[in-house]
C-alpha positions, 0 to 999 in steps of 0.5 A: 813157600816163597816166590823163590822156592816156586821158581826154582821148582818151575825152572827145574820142571822145564828142564825136565820137560826138555826146555833150554833154562840157562838164561831163564830168570824172573823176567822171562816170559813163559809163552813164546817170546821167552821160554817158548812154551806152547798150550801144551806145555803150559798145560803140563807145567800147570799139572805139575805145579798143581801136584807140587803146591796143591793149587788149581788153574782152571782153563782160563788160567792156562791161557793167562800163564802164558803171557806171565813172566816166570816171576809174575807166575811164581808170585801167583803160585806162591800166593794161591798156595798161601790161600790153600794153606789157610784153608787146610788150617782153618779146616782143622 
């Protein structure tokens, strides 16, 4: 899975959450100066990402997500998902 896959899933999730995404791209901030996600919306997005990719976010991560761009967020999720996949492979 690539950061582009995560970005596409994230944009689709934002649409489903009723956010305007027509001008959303890698440089769009997730927080108030971009996609305008408040803390509840960031938490919901994190939950959707956790369910889809098997990654986890703690409370400190949620605060950090709001100041990331969509591209940074997608890259971070892709990196975490790769680590989860490697750990799962090592357990087998």
